[in-house]
TINU-584508 format. One record per residue (C-alpha): residue number from 1; chain; x, y, z. Coordinates in nm, 2 decimals, decimal comma. Example, Ala and Ser with C-alpha at 12.3 -4.5 7.8 and 13.67 -1.06 7.14 Angstrom:
BEGIN
ATOM    i  ch       X       Y       Z
ATOM    1   A    1,23   -0,45    0,78
ATOM    2   A    1,37   -0,11    0,71
//
This chain:
BEGIN
ATOM    i  ch       X       Y       Z
ATOM    1   A   -1,21   -0,72   -0,64
ATOM    2   A   -1,36   -0,75   -0,29
ATOM    3   A   -1,74   -0,77   -0,25
ATOM    4   A   -1,75   -0,44   -0,07
ATOM    5   A   -1,59   -0,27   -0,36
ATOM    6   A   -1,82   -0,44   -0,61
ATOM    7   A   -2,12   -0,31   -0,42
ATOM    8   A   -1,99    0,04   -0,43
ATOM    9   A   -1,93    0,06   -0,05
ATOM   10   A   -1,61    0,23    0,08
ATOM   11   A   -1,32    0,00    0,16
ATOM   12   A   -1,23   -0,05    0,52
ATOM   13   A   -0,92    0,12    0,67
ATOM   14   A   -0,63   -0,12    0,64
ATOM   15   A   -0,33   -0,14    0,87
ATOM   16   A   -0,03   -0,29    0,68
ATOM   17   A    0,19   -0,47    0,93
ATOM   18   A    0,49   -0,69    0,90
ATOM   19   A    0,63   -0,69    1,25
ATOM   20   A    0,31   -0,76    1,44
ATOM   21   A    0,31   -0,42    1,60
ATOM   22   A   -0,06   -0,38    1,55
ATOM   23   A   -0,26   -0,10    1,39
ATOM   24   A   -0,49    0,19    1,51
ATOM   25   A   -0,82    0,12    1,68
ATOM   26   A   -1,10    0,07    1,42
ATOM   27   A   -0,85   -0,04    1,15
ATOM   28   A   -0,82   -0,39    1,01
ATOM   29   A   -0,47   -0,55    1,02
ATOM   30   A   -0,32   -0,70    0,71
ATOM   31   A   -0,02   -0,87    0,87
ATOM   32   A    0,24   -1,05    0,65
ATOM   33   A    0,36   -1,39    0,78
ATOM   34   A    0,66   -1,59    0,68
ATOM   35   A    0,64   -1,93    0,50
ATOM   36   A    0,73   -2,12    0,82
ATOM   37   A    0,40   -2,03    0,99
ATOM   38   A    0,11   -2,28    1,00
ATOM   39   A   -0,26   -2,27    0,94
ATOM   40   A   -0,55   -2,51    1,00
ATOM   41   A   -0,82   -2,42    0,75
ATOM   42   A   -1,18   -2,41    0,88
ATOM   43   A   -1,33   -2,75    0,88
ATOM   44   A   -1,00   -2,93    0,87
ATOM   45   A   -0,80   -3,12    1,13
ATOM   46   A   -0,46   -3,10    0,96
ATOM   47   A   -0,22   -2,81    1,00
ATOM   48   A   -0,06   -2,68    0,68
ATOM   49   A    0,26   -2,50    0,64
ATOM   50   A    0,18   -2,18    0,47
ATOM   51   A    0,43   -2,27    0,19
ATOM   52   A    0,19   -2,56    0,11
ATOM   53   A   -0,10   -2,34    0,04
ATOM   54   A    0,06   -2,14   -0,24
ATOM   55   A    0,34   -2,34   -0,41
ATOM   56   A    0,40   -2,17   -0,74
ATOM   57   A    0,39   -1,83   -0,91
ATOM   58   A    0,05   -1,69   -1,02
ATOM   59   A   -0,15   -1,88   -0,76
ATOM   60   A   -0,36   -1,75   -0,47
ATOM   61   A   -0,54   -1,89   -0,17
ATOM   62   A   -0,81   -1,73    0,06
ATOM   63   A   -1,00   -1,87    0,35
ATOM   64   A   -1,07   -1,87    0,72
ATOM   65   A   -0,87   -2,08    0,96
ATOM   66   A   -0,67   -2,09    1,28
ATOM   67   A   -0,32   -1,96    1,25
ATOM   68   A   -0,02   -2,07    1,46
ATOM   69   A   -0,01   -2,42    1,61
ATOM   70   A    0,11   -2,30    1,95
ATOM   71   A   -0,20   -2,28    2,18
ATOM   72   A   -0,09   -1,95    2,34
ATOM   73   A   -0,05   -1,79    1,99
ATOM   74   A   -0,35   -1,92    1,80
ATOM   75   A   -0,57   -1,67    1,61
ATOM   76   A   -0,89   -1,74    1,42
ATOM   77   A   -0,84   -1,52    1,12
ATOM   78   A   -0,86   -1,50    0,74
ATOM   79   A   -0,55   -1,58    0,54
ATOM   80   A   -0,51   -1,44    0,19
ATOM   81   A   -0,21   -1,55   -0,01
ATOM   82   A   -0,08   -1,46   -0,35
ATOM   83   A    0,25   -1,53   -0,54
ATOM   84   A    0,30   -1,26   -0,80
ATOM   85   A    0,51   -1,30   -1,11
ATOM   86   A    0,77   -1,05   -1,00
ATOM   87   A    0,80   -1,17   -0,64
ATOM   88   A    1,06   -1,42   -0,50
ATOM   89   A    0,82   -1,53   -0,23
ATOM   90   A    0,44   -1,53   -0,19
ATOM   91   A    0,25   -1,27    0,01
ATOM   92   A    0,10   -1,46    0,31
ATOM   93   A   -0,14   -1,21    0,49
ATOM   94   A   -0,35   -1,25    0,80
ATOM   95   A   -0,65   -1,03    0,86
ATOM   96   A   -0,97   -1,01    1,06
ATOM   97   A   -1,17   -0,92    0,75
ATOM   98   A   -1,39   -1,18    0,58
ATOM   99   A   -1,25   -1,38    0,28
ATOM  100   A   -1,50   -1,19    0,05
ATOM  101   A   -1,40   -0,85    0,20
ATOM  102   A   -1,02   -0,84    0,13
ATOM  103   A   -0,76   -0,92   -0,13
ATOM  104   A   -0,39   -1,00   -0,10
ATOM  105   A   -0,31   -0,74   -0,37
ATOM  106   A   -0,39   -0,47   -0,12
ATOM  107   A   -0,06   -0,53    0,05
ATOM  108   A    0,09   -0,36   -0,25
ATOM  109   A    0,02   -0,03   -0,08
ATOM  110   A    0,30   -0,11    0,17
ATOM  111   A    0,55    0,01   -0,09
ATOM  112   A    0,37    0,35   -0,09
ATOM  113   A    0,38    0,35    0,29
ATOM  114   A    0,75    0,29    0,29
ATOM  115   A    0,80    0,58    0,06
ATOM  116   A    0,59    0,79    0,30
ATOM  117   A    0,84    0,72    0,58
ATOM  118   A    1,13    0,81    0,34
ATOM  119   A    0,96    1,14    0,26
ATOM  120   A    0,93    1,23    0,63
ATOM  121   A    1,30    1,17    0,67
ATOM  122   A    1,60    1,20    0,42
ATOM  123   A    1,38    1,19    0,11
ATOM  124   A    1,18    1,50    0,19
ATOM  125   A    1,13    1,67    0,53
ATOM  126   A    1,43    1,60    0,75
ATOM  127   A    1,23    1,53    1,06
ATOM  128   A    1,50    1,31    1,23
ATOM  129   A    1,74    1,61    1,24
ATOM  130   A    1,51    1,85    1,44
ATOM  131   A    1,63    1,93    1,79
ATOM  132   A    1,27    1,98    1,90
ATOM  133   A    1,18    1,81    2,23
ATOM  134   A    0,86    1,98    2,34
ATOM  135   A    0,56    1,75    2,26
ATOM  136   A    0,32    2,03    2,18
ATOM  137   A    0,56    2,19    1,93
ATOM  138   A    0,63    1,85    1,77
ATOM  139   A    0,25    1,79    1,74
ATOM  140   A    0,21    2,11    1,54
ATOM  141   A    0,50    2,02    1,32
ATOM  142   A    0,36    1,67    1,26
ATOM  143   A    0,03    1,83    1,15
ATOM  144   A    0,22    2,02    0,89
ATOM  145   A    0,41    1,71    0,79
ATOM  146   A    0,09    1,52    0,74
ATOM  147   A   -0,06    1,78    0,51
ATOM  148   A    0,25    1,88    0,31
ATOM  149   A    0,31    1,55    0,13
ATOM  150   A   -0,05    1,55   -0,01
ATOM  151   A    0,01    1,91   -0,13
ATOM  152   A    0,34    1,83   -0,29
ATOM  153   A    0,22    1,51   -0,45
ATOM  154   A   -0,08    1,69   -0,60
ATOM  155   A    0,13    1,96   -0,74
ATOM  156   A    0,38    1,70   -0,87
ATOM  157   A    0,11    1,50   -1,03
ATOM  158   A   -0,01    1,81   -1,22
ATOM  159   A    0,35    1,87   -1,34
ATOM  160   A    0,39    1,51   -1,45
ATOM  161   A    0,11    1,55   -1,71
ATOM  162   A    0,14    1,93   -1,75
ATOM  163   A   -0,07    2,20   -1,58
ATOM  164   A   -0,43    2,18   -1,67
ATOM  165   A   -0,69    2,46   -1,73
ATOM  166   A   -0,77    2,47   -1,36
ATOM  167   A   -0,40    2,55   -1,28
ATOM  168   A   -0,34    2,84   -1,52
ATOM  169   A   -0,09    3,00   -1,28
ATOM  170   A    0,13    2,70   -1,26
ATOM  171   A    0,42    2,72   -1,50
ATOM  172   A    0,50    2,42   -1,72
ATOM  173   A    0,82    2,28   -1,58
ATOM  174   A    0,83    1,97   -1,79
ATOM  175   A    1,12    2,09   -2,00
ATOM  176   A    1,32    2,13   -1,67
ATOM  177   A    1,24    1,79   -1,53
ATOM  178   A    1,28    1,61   -1,87
ATOM  179   A    1,33    1,24   -1,83
ATOM  180   A    1,25    1,24   -1,46
ATOM  181   A    0,88    1,22   -1,55
ATOM  182   A    0,78    0,86   -1,57
ATOM  183   A    0,62    0,70   -1,88
ATOM  184   A    0,34    0,44   -1,84
ATOM  185   A    0,47    0,11   -1,72
ATOM  186   A    0,81    0,25   -1,61
ATOM  187   A    0,91    0,37   -1,26
ATOM  188   A    0,97    0,73   -1,19
ATOM  189   A    1,32    0,86   -1,15
ATOM  190   A    1,19    1,15   -0,94
ATOM  191   A    0,91    1,10   -0,68
ATOM  192   A    0,61    1,32   -0,71
ATOM  193   A    0,68    1,48   -0,37
ATOM  194   A    1,01    1,61   -0,49
ATOM  195   A    0,87    1,72   -0,83
ATOM  196   A    0,59    1,91   -0,65
ATOM  197   A    0,85    2,08   -0,42
ATOM  198   A    1,05    2,19   -0,73
ATOM  199   A    0,72    2,32   -0,88
ATOM  200   A    0,64    2,52   -0,58
ATOM  201   A    0,99    2,66   -0,58
ATOM  202   A    0,97    2,75   -0,95
ATOM  203   A    0,63    2,91   -0,90
ATOM  204   A    0,75    3,12   -0,61
ATOM  205   A    1,05    3,24   -0,81
ATOM  206   A    0,85    3,33   -1,12
ATOM  207   A    0,52    3,46   -0,96
ATOM  208   A    0,60    3,53   -0,60
ATOM  209   A    0,32    3,29   -0,48
ATOM  210   A    0,25    2,93   -0,43
ATOM  211   A    0,02    2,69   -0,62
ATOM  212   A   -0,28    2,57   -0,42
ATOM  213   A   -0,35    2,19   -0,44
ATOM  214   A   -0,65    2,09   -0,65
ATOM  215   A   -0,88    1,80   -0,58
ATOM  216   A   -0,67    1,50   -0,48
ATOM  217   A   -0,76    1,19   -0,68
ATOM  218   A   -0,60    0,87   -0,54
ATOM  219   A   -0,48    0,59   -0,76
ATOM  220   A   -0,70    0,28   -0,79
ATOM  221   A   -0,66    0,00   -0,54
ATOM  222   A   -0,43   -0,28   -0,64
ATOM  223   A   -0,60   -0,58   -0,80
ATOM  224   A   -0,49   -0,94   -0,87
ATOM  225   A   -0,43   -1,00   -1,25
ATOM  226   A   -0,68   -1,21   -1,45
ATOM  227   A   -0,57   -1,57   -1,49
ATOM  228   A   -0,43   -1,62   -1,14
ATOM  229   A   -0,52   -1,97   -1,01
ATOM  230   A   -0,71   -2,02   -0,69
ATOM  231   A   -0,57   -2,30   -0,47
ATOM  232   A   -0,82   -2,50   -0,27
ATOM  233   A   -0,73   -2,74    0,01
ATOM  234   A   -0,96   -3,04    0,02
ATOM  235   A   -0,91   -3,38    0,18
ATOM  236   A   -0,54   -3,30    0,24
ATOM  237   A   -0,48   -3,27   -0,13
ATOM  238   A   -0,42   -2,93   -0,30
ATOM  239   A   -0,63   -2,91   -0,61
ATOM  240   A   -0,59   -2,62   -0,85
ATOM  241   A   -0,90   -2,46   -1,00
ATOM  242   A   -0,88   -2,18   -1,25
ATOM  243   A   -1,09   -1,87   -1,16
//
């Protein structure tokens, strides 16, 4: 885990980026690169292909250096890399954070972000089908779209485990959803947003009201499994040291 997390400090805001489009001001980019990019680690004169830094599954690399050999594109950044067991290629990520203040596993949140885009479109609120063209009206709608997913996910999360004592008015819809509720270690067949939407619909039919979201507790940040090897580049030879 990163040093900031170990000290109990809040983690920095991360902008997950694959196309190089940037991220909001005050956020820190975590940009994924392809294996054909190059890096000159700090203190070295040789340029490495990124595929040389992490060559096998269950290996990681982290360090400062200069990315991209072309003079007009060079960036002094931190590169974090990790090849997970279930991935066909390693994650090669460029960021402006310090090596001790970031982890390549954080890029795992990108899958959640992609689901967020789906929920704003065909998987939830059909935003692309609106004929709205007035910016002020669209801004108000986007405010609702920003809040509604958290509401639905919170209600769906309560339904996935059954309504607790704090949600006495929420009916138990587990018999209705049946096998759509995920078991530990297996993916869900129905996303929590859709499950929460069904819960609100059922609550409105049975009680005439809507369940209010309780305190939202996010999932823990992704972490690299124990036993992953740290790769160290030294004297143009890649030596592998177990962490």
